[in-house]
C-alpha positions in Angstrom: 106.5 64.3 99.0 103.1 64.5 100.6 100.5 65.9 98.1 98.2 68.6 99.4 94.6 67.5 100.1 92.1 68.4 97.4 90.2 71.6 98.1 86.4 71.4 97.8 84.2 73.9 96.0 83.2 77.0 98.0 79.5 77.2 98.9 77.2 78.8 96.3 76.1 82.2 97.5 73.9 83.2 94.5 73.7 83.0 90.7 73.6 86.3 88.9 71.5 86.4 85.7 72.6 89.1 83.3 70.2 91.0 81.1 71.1 88.9 78.0 70.5 85.6 79.9 74.1 84.8 80.7 74.5 83.4 84.3 77.4 83.9 86.7 77.6 81.8 89.9 79.1 83.6 92.9 80.6 81.4 95.6 81.5 82.5 99.1 83.0 81.7 102.5 81.4 84.0 105.0 83.4 85.2 108.0 81.9 84.2 111.4 79.4 86.8 112.8 81.2 89.0 115.3 80.5 88.3 118.9 78.3 90.8 120.7 79.0 91.6 124.4 75.9 92.8 126.3 76.6 94.3 129.8 74.4 92.7 132.5 71.0 94.4 132.8 71.5 96.5 129.6 69.4 96.4 126.5 70.7 95.4 123.1 74.0 97.0 122.2 75.6 97.4 118.8 78.2 94.7 118.1 81.5 94.9 116.3 81.3 95.8 112.6 80.9 92.9 110.2 84.1 91.4 108.7 85.3 93.0 105.4 84.5 91.1 102.2 86.9 90.4 99.3 85.7 89.4 95.8 88.3 87.6 93.8 88.4 88.2 90.1 90.2 85.6 88.0 92.9 85.9 85.4 92.1 85.6 81.7 90.9 82.1 80.9 91.2 81.0 84.5 88.2 79.5 86.3 87.2 80.9 89.7 87.6 77.5 91.3 91.3 77.8 90.7 91.4 80.3 93.6 89.7 77.9 96.2 92.9 77.4 98.2 93.8 81.0 98.3 90.1 81.9 99.2 90.4 79.6 102.2 93.6 81.3 103.3 91.8 84.7 103.2 88.9 83.2 105.1 91.3 81.9 107.7 92.4 85.5 108.2 88.8 86.5 109.2 87.6 87.8 105.8 84.4 87.0 104.0 85.7 85.8 100.6 83.8 85.6 97.3 84.7 84.3 93.9 83.0 84.8 90.5 83.9 83.7 87.0 84.3 86.2 84.2 81.6 85.9 81.5 82.0 82.7 79.4 84.6 81.2 81.7 84.5 78.4 84.4 80.9 77.9 85.7 79.5 80.9 83.9 77.1 80.1 81.1 77.0 80.1 78.2 80.7 79.1 77.8 82.9 81.1 75.4 82.8 78.2 72.9 79.0 77.7 72.9 77.0 78.7 69.8 74.8 81.1 71.8 77.7 82.9 73.4 77.7 86.6 72.5 80.9 88.3 71.5 82.0 90.8 74.1 84.9 92.8 75.3 86.1 94.8 78.3 83.1 97.2 78.0 80.6 94.4 78.8 82.8 93.0 81.6 83.3 96.3 83.3 80.1 98.2 82.6 77.5 95.4 82.6 78.7 92.2 84.3 80.7 93.5 87.3 77.9 96.0 88.3 75.4 93.1 88.2 77.7 90.8 90.2 78.5 93.5 92.8 74.8 94.4 93.2 74.0 90.7 93.8 76.8 90.5 96.4 75.6 93.6 98.2 72.0 92.2 98.2 73.3 89.0 100.0 75.8 90.6 102.4 74.0 93.9 103.1 75.4 97.4 102.9 77.6 97.3 106.0 80.6 95.1 105.2 83.5 96.9 103.5 83.9 95.3 100.1 87.1 95.1 98.2 88.0 93.6 94.8 91.1 91.4 94.5 92.1 90.8 90.9 94.7 88.5 89.4 96.2 89.5 86.1 93.3 90.6 83.8 91.0 90.4 86.8 93.2 93.1 88.5 92.9 95.4 85.5 89.1 94.9 85.3 88.8 95.5 89.1 90.7 98.8 88.8 88.7 99.9 85.8 85.4 99.1 87.6 86.5 101.0 90.7 87.6 104.0 88.7 84.4 104.2 86.6 82.0 103.9 89.5 79.5 102.2 87.2 77.9 100.1 89.9 77.8 99.5 93.7 80.7 101.2 95.5 83.8 99.2 96.5 86.2 100.3 99.2 89.5 99.4 97.6 91.3 97.2 95.1 94.1 94.6 95.5 96.1 93.7 92.5 98.1 90.5 92.6 100.3 89.4 89.7 98.7 92.1 87.5 99.8 94.9 85.3 99.5 96.6 82.0 100.2 94.6 78.9 101.7 97.6 77.0 104.5 96.1 75.1 107.0 98.8 76.0 106.5 98.1 79.7 108.4 94.8 79.3 111.7 96.3 78.4 113.7 96.5 75.2 114.5 92.7 75.0 110.9 91.5 75.4 109.0 94.3 73.8 109.4 93.3 70.1 108.2 89.7 70.7 105.3 90.9 72.8 104.3 93.4 70.2 104.4 90.7 67.5 102.4 88.3 69.7 99.7 90.9 70.4 99.3 91.7 66.7 99.1 88.0 65.9 96.6 87.2 68.6 94.3 90.1 67.6 94.5 89.0 63.9 93.8 85.4 64.7 90.9 86.2 67.0 89.5 88.5 64.3 89.9 85.9 61.5 88.4 83.0 63.5 85.8 85.0 65.3 87.2 83.8 68.6 90.5 83.0 70.3 91.2 79.3 70.7 93.5 79.8 73.7 92.9 76.4 75.3 94.5 74.8 72.2 97.2 77.4 71.7 98.3 77.7 75.3 97.5 81.2 76.2 94.5 82.9 77.8 91.9 80.2 77.4 89.1 80.3 74.9 87.9 83.9 74.5 85.6 85.9 72.3 87.4 88.0 69.8 86.2 91.2 71.6 88.2 90.4 74.7 91.4 89.7 72.8 91.0 92.8 70.6 90.6 95.0 73.6 93.6 93.2 75.3 95.7 93.7 72.2 94.6 97.4 71.8 95.8 98.1 75.4 99.0 96.2 74.7 99.7 98.2 71.6 98.7 101.7 72.7 99.2 101.5 76.5 95.7 103.0 76.9 92.3 101.5 78.0 89.8 102.3 75.3 87.3 99.4 75.1 85.5 99.2 71.8 81.9 100.4 72.1 82.3 102.4 75.2 81.6 106.1 75.4 83.5 106.5 78.7 86.9 107.9 79.2 88.7 105.1 81.1 92.0 106.9 81.3 90.5 110.0 82.9 88.6 107.8 85.4 91.7 106.0 86.4 93.6 109.3 86.9 90.8 110.5 89.3 90.7 107.2 91.3 91.4 107.9 95.0 90.6 104.6 96.7 93.1 102.4 98.6 95.1 100.1 96.2 97.3 97.2 97.3 99.6 96.2 94.5 101.5 92.9 94.8 104.1 91.8 92.3 105.2 88.1 92.5 108.7 86.7 92.3 109.5 85.0 89.0 106.3 86.3 87.4 107.3 86.8 83.7 103.8 87.5 82.5 103.2 90.5 84.9 106.7 91.7 85.9 107.1 94.7 88.2 107.6 97.0 85.2 104.2 96.1 83.9 102.7 96.8 87.3 104.5 100.2 87.4 102.9 101.2 84.1 99.4 100.3 85.4 99.9 102.1 88.7 101.1 105.2 86.8 97.6 105.5 85.6 96.2 106.0 89.2 98.4 108.7 90.7 95.8 109.7 93.3 95.3 106.2 94.7 96.3 105.5 98.2 98.9 103.0 97.3 100.5 100.1 99.3 103.1 98.2 97.3 104.3 94.7 98.1 106.6 92.0 96.4 105.7 88.4 97.3 108.7 86.2 97.4 109.3 82.5 97.3 111.0 82.8 100.8 107.8 84.2 102.2 105.6 81.7 100.5 107.8 78.7 101.3 107.3 77.5 97.8 108.2 78.2 94.1 106.3 81.1 92.7 105.3 82.4 89.3 102.3 84.1 87.6 99.9 81.3 88.7 101.8 79.2 91.4 101.3 81.9 94.1 97.6 80.8 94.3 98.7 77.4 95.7 101.1 79.0 98.2 99.2 82.1 99.3 99.0 81.7 103.1 101.6 84.5 103.8 100.0 86.7 101.1 96.6 86.3 102.6 98.0 87.6 105.9 99.3 90.7 104.0 95.9 91.2 102.3 94.1 91.0 105.7 96.6 93.4 107.3 96.1 95.9 104.5 92.3 95.5 104.9 92.5 96.1 108.6 94.8 99.2 108.2 92.3 100.7 105.7 89.5 100.2 108.2 91.1 102.5 110.8 89.3 105.7 111.6 89.7 108.1 108.7 90.9 105.4 106.3 87.7 103.5 105.5 84.4 104.2 103.8 83.2 107.8 104.4 80.2 108.1 106.6 77.1 107.4 104.6 79.2 106.1 101.7 
C-alpha cells in the first residue's frame, strides 16, 4: 500500500505571549484573497467578503501539528485555517513537564489563554473574516465554553468533532462504572504526583493536575465548574445562541454519540447542525483520532456549514 506523503508544518502566523510568560505559537494557512471585479471606467469597488477563518483546538495531550492534514483539507475548501496548541502542549512553552510550568486548569485555558490567542488572531486577520472555533474532544468542550462565556473576542460559531461530555452516566450502564473508577483514579493520581504522567500511562498526555481534576470533576458531576472561577459556566452554556456544528465519528468509543448528546443538552438555544461522520464517507477506518487523517469529506461538510451560516440573516449581526 502506498504511504501518504508527509505533511509539512503550517506557516507560523504569530506567537502569543501570555501574561505569565507562557508562549503559544499560532500557525495558519490563509485563504487566497477574493478577486475584485472593477467595471471599466469605475472607481474602486468593494470586493467579495474575506473567507471565513477556522481555529482548530486540539484534544487533550494532542499537539496542534497532529491536525496538519485536516487543516490542509479545510484550506482546500476555501477556508483560512489556524491551529494553536493548548498551554503546555506541543510547541507551547513551557511544556507541562518543565520545572517552571505553572499548574492550571480549565479556568486558565478558557478565561486567559483563549482570549489572548483569539485577540492575536484578530490582530493578524482583521475584524472582517467570520471566525469559528473547531474543537476536537477536550478542544471542543473548551471552544464551547469560551463561546458561551464571551470572555474575549467574539466568535461566530463552534464546530465540535469527536467531542462530548465526559460525565460517566452518559456512557451507558455497561461503561459507566469503569469510567467512574477511572476518573476517580486519574484525579487521585494527578493530585498525589502533582501532575498526570499521561504519556507514560497512555491517556491524555502529560498534564498539570489542575486540568485532570477539572476533567474528572466534570466527569463525576456532569457539570462544568472549573476550580478558581467565579463564573457560572452552566448558565452561560444555557444562554448560548450561536451556530453549532456537532459531528460524531463512527467507531469513536472515547466520545460516543451519547456523550455528545449530554454536551449538546447544555446548549438548548444553540442553532444546531448535527452530523455523523462514517467510514464510508471517509473512505478509511475511523475512530476518535483516525478521522484527522481521513478528513477530506468532513472538511467539505464543515465548509458547507460555514457557507450556510454566512447567508443573509444567519451570520454575524451588523456591527457585531
